[in-house]
C-alpha angles and dihedrals in degrees: 000000000000115000136167089264097054106026091111090062096052137083114267098196108112096022124122114236142173130201107236100172132020142161083232106064091200090068096055110110095019108139141173145108122312108238100172142001136202132178094281107012140061120205108218125193106213133173087265096049140271116336128188108215127185112242102212101056095055143066110223125209119208123185110213122170090346091304121116113226119192116205123192108227093223088065092058097040096119139082112294089233090057094044091051091051096241122172125216 
């Protein structure tokens, strides 16, 4: 189960998110479902289509179990495999 304490160690694909702070003001408020993730980008499916958004310049808000969790993009700026603790 994903919680505020362990969200950084979980898969983000399929989660709903919203950008609540960004160095690019045009991104603030953008929301949708995460459809893919790379080391430095999140692919977000929005009402206006697919957007590729840099991780590190944004603060991401996730709503899990009616609890808002804010995640600093610099903390997730790594390959998903590395963040999840996978072993080759």
